[in-house]
C-alpha positions as CSV (number, residue, x, y, z in Angstrom):
1,X,8.4,-4.6,0.5
2,X,8.9,-1.0,-0.2
3,X,5.7,1.2,0.9
4,X,5.4,2.8,-2.4
5,X,5.4,-1.0,-4.4
6,X,2.9,-2.5,-2.0
7,X,0.4,0.4,-2.5
8,X,0.8,0.2,-6.1
9,X,0.5,-3.6,-6.1
10,X,-2.4,-3.7,-3.7
11,X,-4.3,-0.8,-5.6
12,X,-4.8,1.3,-2.5
13,X,-2.9,3.9,-5.1
14,X,-2.8,3.7,-8.8
15,X,0.8,4.4,-10.0
16,X,3.9,4.0,-7.7
17,X,5.1,7.5,-8.5
18,X,2.0,9.2,-6.8
19,X,2.6,6.8,-3.8
20,X,6.1,8.1,-3.9
21,X,4.9,11.7,-4.0
22,X,2.3,11.1,-1.3
23,X,4.7,9.9,1.1
24,X,7.3,12.2,0.4
25,X,4.6,15.2,1.4
26,X,3.8,13.4,4.3
27,X,0.4,12.1,3.5
28,X,1.2,8.4,4.5
29,X,1.5,7.1,8.1
30,X,2.4,3.5,9.4
31,X,1.6,2.4,12.7
32,X,1.0,6.3,13.4
33,X,4.0,7.6,12.4
34,X,5.0,9.7,9.2
35,X,7.0,7.3,6.9
36,X,9.1,7.8,3.4
37,X,8.2,5.9,0.3
38,X,11.3,3.4,1.1
39,X,9.8,2.0,4.2
40,X,9.7,-1.5,4.4
41,X,6.1,-2.7,4.9
42,X,5.3,-5.8,7.1
43,X,2.4,-7.9,7.8
44,X,0.0,-6.5,10.4
45,X,1.4,-2.9,9.5
46,X,-1.7,-0.1,9.7
47,X,-1.3,2.0,6.7
48,X,-3.1,5.6,6.9
49,X,-3.5,7.4,3.7
50,X,-4.9,10.7,3.2
51,X,-6.9,11.6,0.1
52,X,-7.7,15.3,0.7
53,X,-10.4,15.3,3.1
54,X,-10.7,11.4,3.3
55,X,-8.4,9.2,5.3
56,X,-8.1,5.2,4.5
57,X,-6.9,2.8,6.7
58,X,-6.0,-0.4,5.9
59,X,-4.0,-3.3,7.7
60,X,-1.5,-5.4,5.8
61,X,-2.3,-9.3,5.5
62,X,0.1,-10.3,3.1
63,X,3.0,-9.2,0.8
64,X,3.1,-10.2,-3.0
65,X,5.4,-8.9,-5.7
66,X,2.7,-8.9,-8.1
67,X,-0.9,-9.7,-8.1
68,X,-4.0,-9.7,-10.2
69,X,-6.8,-7.1,-9.8
70,X,-9.5,-9.6,-8.5
71,X,-6.6,-10.8,-5.7
72,X,-5.5,-7.2,-4.7
73,X,-8.0,-6.9,-1.9
74,X,-6.4,-10.0,-0.3
75,X,-3.5,-8.1,0.6
76,X,-5.2,-5.7,3.0
77,X,-8.3,-5.1,4.9
78,X,-9.8,-1.8,5.5
79,X,-9.9,-0.5,9.4
80,X,-11.9,1.9,11.1
C-alpha cells in the first residue's frame, strides 16, 4: 500500500493530499530514510512524521484498504 494512502487510512494524517505534500517535502521517513508518497509500506516498517517541532514515530502492524475510525489505531503502534 502506498505511504500516503496508509497515513490517511490509519488517520495519522487527515488527508491523503496532505500526506503526499509532507512526503514530497521530506518530512516523512520510513526506517530512517526519507521516502516519497509512492513508497510501498510493509508490516513492521517504522514511520517518522515531522509535524513542525513534534515527531511522531509509529510501527506498522496491519495494512487495510479501508477502516473505521475506531479501528484505525489497530493499524499501528506508537514508538519512542
